[in-house]
C-alpha positions as CSV (number, residue, x, y, z in Angstrom):
1,X,-9.5,10.1,15.5
2,X,-8.7,7.9,12.6
3,X,-5.1,7.4,11.7
4,X,-4.2,6.6,8.2
5,X,-0.4,5.1,7.7
6,X,0.1,5.9,4.0
7,X,2.1,3.5,1.9
8,X,4.3,5.9,-0.7
9,X,6.7,4.4,-3.5
10,X,8.2,6.1,-6.0
11,X,11.4,7.2,-6.3
12,X,11.0,10.6,-7.3
13,X,10.2,14.1,-5.6
14,X,8.7,15.4,-8.7
15,X,6.2,12.7,-10.6
16,X,3.0,12.2,-10.6
17,X,2.7,9.8,-8.2
18,X,4.6,12.2,-6.0
19,X,1.6,14.4,-6.3
20,X,-0.8,11.7,-5.9
21,X,1.0,11.2,-2.5
22,X,0.9,14.6,-1.7
23,X,-2.8,15.0,-1.8
24,X,-3.8,11.5,-0.6
25,X,-1.8,13.1,3.0
26,X,-3.1,16.4,2.6
27,X,-6.7,15.3,1.7
28,X,-6.4,12.8,4.9
29,X,-5.0,15.1,7.0
30,X,-7.8,18.7,6.2
31,X,-10.4,15.6,7.0
32,X,-8.9,16.0,11.1
33,X,-7.2,12.3,10.3
34,X,-3.9,11.3,11.9
35,X,-1.8,10.6,8.7
36,X,1.4,8.5,9.1
37,X,3.5,9.3,6.1
38,X,5.8,6.5,5.1
39,X,7.2,7.2,2.5
40,X,9.8,4.2,2.3
41,X,12.5,5.6,-0.4
42,X,12.6,8.8,1.8
43,X,12.9,6.7,4.5
44,X,15.6,4.6,3.2
45,X,13.8,1.8,3.5
46,X,15.2,-1.8,3.3
47,X,13.0,-4.2,1.1
48,X,16.1,-6.9,1.0
49,X,14.6,-9.9,3.4
50,X,17.3,-11.6,4.7
51,X,19.0,-15.2,5.2
52,X,18.1,-14.7,9.0
53,X,14.8,-13.8,8.5
54,X,13.6,-16.0,5.8
55,X,14.9,-18.3,8.4
56,X,12.8,-17.0,11.6
57,X,9.9,-15.9,9.4
58,X,7.4,-17.7,11.5
59,X,9.4,-17.8,15.3
60,X,7.2,-14.9,16.5
61,X,7.1,-12.6,17.8
62,X,11.2,-12.7,17.4
63,X,10.3,-12.5,13.8
64,X,9.4,-8.5,13.9
65,X,12.5,-7.8,15.6
66,X,14.4,-6.2,12.2
67,X,11.4,-4.2,10.9
68,X,9.5,-3.9,14.5
69,X,8.9,0.5,13.9
70,X,7.4,0.1,11.5
71,X,5.0,-3.1,12.6
72,X,4.6,-0.8,14.9
73,X,2.8,1.8,12.4
74,X,0.8,-0.9,10.7
75,X,-0.6,-1.8,14.1
76,X,-1.9,1.5,15.2
77,X,-3.6,2.5,12.0
78,X,-7.4,2.1,11.5
79,X,-6.6,2.7,7.7
80,X,-4.2,1.6,5.5
81,X,-3.2,3.8,2.0
82,X,-1.0,2.6,-0.6
83,X,0.5,5.4,-2.9
84,X,2.4,3.9,-6.1
85,X,3.6,3.3,-9.7
86,X,2.9,-0.1,-11.4
87,X,5.9,-1.2,-12.7
88,X,6.3,-4.2,-14.8
89,X,2.7,-5.4,-13.7
90,X,3.9,-5.4,-10.7
91,X,5.0,-3.4,-7.0
92,X,7.8,-1.5,-7.3
93,X,10.0,-3.8,-5.2
94,X,10.5,-1.4,-2.4
95,X,7.1,-2.3,-1.3
96,X,6.8,-5.5,-2.0
97,X,10.3,-5.8,0.3
98,X,8.0,-3.7,2.9
99,X,4.8,-6.1,2.4
100,X,7.2,-9.4,2.2
101,X,9.0,-8.3,5.9
102,X,6.3,-6.2,7.5
103,X,3.4,-8.4,6.5
104,X,4.4,-11.5,8.9
105,X,3.5,-14.4,10.8
106,X,1.1,-13.3,14.2
107,X,1.2,-9.7,12.3
108,X,-0.9,-9.1,9.5
109,X,-2.1,-12.8,9.5
110,X,-2.3,-16.1,12.1
111,X,-1.6,-19.5,10.6
112,X,-3.9,-21.7,11.8
113,X,-3.9,-25.4,10.9
114,X,-1.7,-24.3,8.2
115,X,-4.5,-21.6,6.9
116,X,-4.2,-18.1,6.4
117,X,-6.7,-16.4,8.9
118,X,-6.6,-11.9,9.3
119,X,-4.8,-10.6,12.1
120,X,-4.7,-6.7,10.6
121,X,-8.5,-6.7,11.5
122,X,-8.6,-3.0,12.9
123,X,-7.7,-1.4,10.0
124,X,-11.1,-0.8,8.9
125,X,-10.4,1.5,5.9
126,X,-7.9,0.3,2.2
127,X,-7.1,1.9,-0.4
128,X,-4.9,2.2,-3.2
129,X,-3.9,4.9,-5.7
130,X,-1.9,3.6,-8.7
131,X,-0.5,4.8,-12.4
132,X,-0.3,2.0,-15.4
133,X,2.5,2.8,-17.9
134,X,-0.8,0.6,-20.1
135,X,-3.7,0.4,-20.7
136,X,-6.1,-1.4,-18.6
137,X,-7.1,-4.1,-21.5
138,X,-3.3,-4.8,-21.3
139,X,-3.1,-4.9,-17.2
140,X,-6.0,-7.3,-17.5
141,X,-4.3,-9.6,-19.9
142,X,-2.0,-10.1,-17.7
143,X,-4.3,-10.8,-14.7
144,X,-3.2,-7.7,-13.4
145,X,-1.6,-8.5,-10.2
146,X,-1.1,-5.3,-8.0
147,X,-5.2,-4.9,-7.9
148,X,-5.1,-8.8,-6.9
149,X,-2.6,-8.4,-4.3
150,X,-4.7,-4.7,-2.9
151,X,-8.4,-6.4,-3.0
152,X,-7.6,-10.0,-2.7
153,X,-4.2,-10.9,-0.6
154,X,-3.8,-7.3,1.8
155,X,-7.8,-6.9,1.8
156,X,-7.8,-10.7,3.1
157,X,-5.9,-9.6,5.9
158,X,-7.3,-6.4,6.8
159,X,-10.9,-7.5,6.1
160,X,-11.6,-3.8,6.1
161,X,-15.3,-2.0,5.9
162,X,-14.5,-0.3,2.8
163,X,-12.2,-0.5,-0.4
164,X,-11.0,1.8,-3.0
165,X,-8.4,0.9,-5.9
166,X,-7.5,3.5,-7.9
167,X,-5.7,3.1,-10.9
168,X,-5.1,5.5,-13.7
169,X,-3.9,3.1,-16.8
170,X,-1.9,4.4,-20.6
171,X,0.4,7.1,-18.8
172,X,2.5,6.8,-21.3
173,X,-0.7,8.8,-23.0
174,X,-1.9,10.7,-20.7
175,X,-2.8,14.1,-21.1
176,X,-2.3,17.3,-18.6
177,X,-6.2,16.6,-18.5
178,X,-6.6,12.4,-17.4
179,X,-3.4,13.3,-14.5
180,X,-5.4,16.6,-13.3
181,X,-9.3,14.4,-13.3
182,X,-7.3,11.2,-11.6
183,X,-5.9,13.8,-8.9
184,X,-9.6,15.6,-8.8
185,X,-10.9,11.8,-8.7
186,X,-8.0,10.6,-5.6
187,X,-9.1,13.9,-3.5
188,X,-12.7,12.8,-3.9
189,X,-11.7,9.3,-3.0
190,X,-10.1,10.3,0.1
191,X,-12.5,12.7,1.5
192,X,-14.8,9.4,1.4
193,X,-12.8,6.8,2.4
């Protein structure tokens, strides 16, 4: 049985992003997957990397102590699905903080002669489901950092067989039909992940 860790990062439970989150969880569950639904806001995840954590960042295995439960959840996953809005051309702070605090040395990567080597290679499927207020062109003009972070940085530490980046751009002008079509697309992609 595939175990998916779904990382959701939106503070408003009746938002469109929350609907995306629900559809992802429901679709994966209907496939028979074991879904670990990690709603970072609902769980009260603290995204702030403390001074002590930064000083001990490379001191494995002690570096995981402040976030040990989250590390175990990542280590137990065969698939990682991130559901988040893009704000100011980046991740919400809570999701960025999760990556800063949980994707640690000897968790998501190993440093070998100063080079990052992937350490989450048990994660065979990676997906991001996201929305942007601006257009695809605007995102491209600034380099589309969230897309690159998922498809390059997170991808690199996992090296999954399948990667999907599903984005609804121009949410500021999206119609009900646009949103409905995107929900349908997300459900279809989760069925094939």
